[in-house]
C-alpha positions as a Python dict, from the first residue, in 0.01 Angstrom:
ca = {
    (1, 'X'): (0, 0, 0),
    (2, 'X'): (270, 249, 91),
    (3, 'X'): (247, 580, 268),
    (4, 'X'): (67, 894, 174),
    (5, 'X'): (162, 1042, -164),
    (6, 'X'): (235, 1413, -206),
    (7, 'X'): (-93, 1599, -196),
    (8, 'X'): (-237, 1941, -135),
    (9, 'X'): (-569, 2056, 3),
    (10, 'X'): (-713, 2359, -170),
    (11, 'X'): (-1047, 2536, -207),
    (12, 'X'): (-1278, 2382, -465),
    (13, 'X'): (-1287, 2565, -796),
    (14, 'X'): (-1580, 2644, -1019),
    (15, 'X'): (-1614, 2382, -1287),
    (16, 'X'): (-1537, 2092, -1049),
    (17, 'X'): (-1891, 1997, -945),
    (18, 'X'): (-1917, 1708, -1190),
    (19, 'X'): (-1580, 1553, -1099),
    (20, 'X'): (-1648, 1593, -726),
    (21, 'X'): (-1988, 1426, -768),
    (22, 'X'): (-1821, 1134, -948),
    (23, 'X'): (-1565, 1113, -666),
    (24, 'X'): (-1844, 1097, -404),
    (25, 'X'): (-2017, 821, -600),
    (26, 'X'): (-1693, 617, -628),
    (27, 'X'): (-1626, 660, -260),
    (28, 'X'): (-1979, 555, -158),
    (29, 'X'): (-1974, 257, -396),
    (30, 'X'): (-1656, 135, -226),
    (31, 'X'): (-1875, 0, 56),
    (32, 'X'): (-2040, -253, -175),
    (33, 'X'): (-2380, -92, -223),
    (34, 'X'): (-2583, -225, -515),
    (35, 'X'): (-2665, -23, -826),
    (36, 'X'): (-3025, 39, -716),
    (37, 'X'): (-2913, 196, -387),
    (38, 'X'): (-2642, 399, -560),
    (39, 'X'): (-2899, 534, -803),
    (40, 'X'): (-3121, 624, -508),
    (41, 'X'): (-2847, 829, -338),
    (42, 'X'): (-2702, 990, -651),
    (43, 'X'): (-2887, 1317, -586),
    (44, 'X'): (-2751, 1327, -230),
    (45, 'X'): (-2396, 1280, -357),
    (46, 'X'): (-2417, 1540, -632),
    (47, 'X'): (-2228, 1866, -595),
    (48, 'X'): (-2359, 2166, -782),
    (49, 'X'): (-2164, 2471, -889),
    (50, 'X'): (-2374, 2663, -635),
    (51, 'X'): (-2244, 2429, -361),
    (52, 'X'): (-1888, 2515, -456),
    (53, 'X'): (-1959, 2886, -427),
    (54, 'X'): (-2203, 2886, -134),
    (55, 'X'): (-2038, 2635, 100),
    (56, 'X'): (-1696, 2569, 245),
    (57, 'X'): (-1566, 2304, 2),
    (58, 'X'): (-1206, 2187, -8),
    (59, 'X'): (-1040, 1937, -237),
    (60, 'X'): (-750, 1702, -177),
    (61, 'X'): (-556, 1681, -501),
    (62, 'X'): (-265, 1473, -622),
    (63, 'X'): (-103, 1575, -950),
    (64, 'X'): (-392, 1819, -1004),
    (65, 'X'): (-649, 1538, -982),
    (66, 'X'): (-931, 1579, -725),
    (67, 'X'): (-919, 1264, -510),
    (68, 'X'): (-1079, 1386, -188),
    (69, 'X'): (-1334, 1645, -88),
    (70, 'X'): (-1513, 1783, 216),
    (71, 'X'): (-1794, 2032, 263),
    (72, 'X'): (-1893, 2225, 575),
    (73, 'X'): (-2230, 2396, 600),
    (74, 'X'): (-2415, 2583, 870),
    (75, 'X'): (-2363, 2887, 1085),
    (76, 'X'): (-2142, 2903, 1395),
    (77, 'X'): (-2144, 2785, 1662),
    (78, 'X'): (-2250, 2446, 1517),
    (79, 'X'): (-2192, 2339, 1161),
    (80, 'X'): (-2226, 2018, 968),
    (81, 'X'): (-1963, 1816, 789),
    (82, 'X'): (-2198, 1727, 505),
    (83, 'X'): (-1945, 1555, 286),
    (84, 'X'): (-1610, 1388, 331),
    (85, 'X'): (-1516, 1160, 43),
    (86, 'X'): (-1188, 1000, -53),
    (87, 'X'): (-1108, 804, -366),
    (88, 'X'): (-1114, 434, -273),
    (89, 'X'): (-760, 386, -407),
    (90, 'X'): (-635, 610, -124),
    (91, 'X'): (-823, 459, 171),
    (92, 'X'): (-589, 338, 443),
    (93, 'X'): (-302, 573, 355),
    (94, 'X'): (-367, 851, 606),
    (95, 'X'): (-527, 1090, 358),
    (96, 'X'): (-875, 1064, 510),
    (97, 'X'): (-721, 1173, 841),
    (98, 'X'): (-543, 1463, 669),
    (99, 'X'): (-864, 1573, 500),
    (100, 'X'): (-1065, 1546, 823),
    (101, 'X'): (-802, 1738, 1023),
    (102, 'X'): (-802, 2010, 757),
    (103, 'X'): (-1182, 2032, 787),
    (104, 'X'): (-1155, 2071, 1165),
    (105, 'X'): (-892, 2342, 1128),
    (106, 'X'): (-1101, 2530, 875),
    (107, 'X'): (-1410, 2498, 1098),
    (108, 'X'): (-1214, 2644, 1390),
    (109, 'X'): (-1103, 2937, 1172),
    (110, 'X'): (-1469, 2998, 1089),
    (111, 'X'): (-1548, 2997, 1464),
    (112, 'X'): (-1748, 2676, 1479),
    (113, 'X'): (-1753, 2506, 1821),
    (114, 'X'): (-1861, 2170, 1682),
    (115, 'X'): (-1948, 1984, 1364),
    (116, 'X'): (-2231, 1734, 1331),
    (117, 'X'): (-2177, 1441, 1097),
    (118, 'X'): (-2451, 1223, 950),
    (119, 'X'): (-2226, 922, 923),
    (120, 'X'): (-2193, 661, 655),
    (121, 'X'): (-2238, 350, 873),
    (122, 'X'): (-1915, 200, 738),
    (123, 'X'): (-1721, 513, 838),
    (124, 'X'): (-1839, 544, 1199),
    (125, 'X'): (-1522, 373, 1322),
    (126, 'X'): (-1308, 627, 1136),
    (127, 'X'): (-1499, 920, 1282),
    (128, 'X'): (-1478, 767, 1630),
    (129, 'X'): (-1101, 734, 1594),
    (130, 'X'): (-1096, 1101, 1495),
    (131, 'X'): (-1274, 1202, 1816),
    (132, 'X'): (-1639, 1220, 1708),
    (133, 'X'): (-1901, 1091, 1950),
    (134, 'X'): (-2230, 936, 1848),
    (135, 'X'): (-2515, 1157, 1968),
    (136, 'X'): (-2812, 985, 1808),
    (137, 'X'): (-2948, 898, 1468),
    (138, 'X'): (-3113, 1084, 1181),
    (139, 'X'): (-3348, 972, 908),
    (140, 'X'): (-3173, 1028, 577),
    (141, 'X'): (-3344, 1124, 252),
    (142, 'X'): (-3214, 786, 130),
    (143, 'X'): (-3472, 624, 359),
    (144, 'X'): (-3218, 485, 605),
    (145, 'X'): (-3161, 590, 962),
    (146, 'X'): (-2798, 694, 992),
    (147, 'X'): (-2574, 750, 1293),
    (148, 'X'): (-2544, 1112, 1396),
    (149, 'X'): (-2208, 1215, 1541),
    (150, 'X'): (-2056, 1532, 1677),
    (151, 'X'): (-1696, 1639, 1698),
    (152, 'X'): (-1613, 1919, 1937),
    (153, 'X'): (-1363, 2178, 1822),
}
């Protein structure tokens, strides 16, 4: 597997909505969901150009290719980490941690006290390792009830 490759984390740029949406779909599909479920959640995993302008969206890039993304929404003191996606080829190499830590740093700069995360059930362990605590559950537009976590800043 190897260590983490050289990467940078930068603000999302206009024109990237389609590639970031494809990244989110690849990342979600990594967990083995069937095509019917993936079709059902496509809308939830789609970034729009308005999202890139109206939200805090950062991209992890390697060789100018977007391979990770996060999005923070809300108004201080509590925000929401609505998206955190990493290309499946990079899972297990420390880049998810780097992306998450960048999100926390950016949230602190924006004066958030905490971030709520509607967690992908397969990623709850990751978020727990990163210091998030489960605070309940939330019904998702996908029809599932998902774990709700909070990380204090």
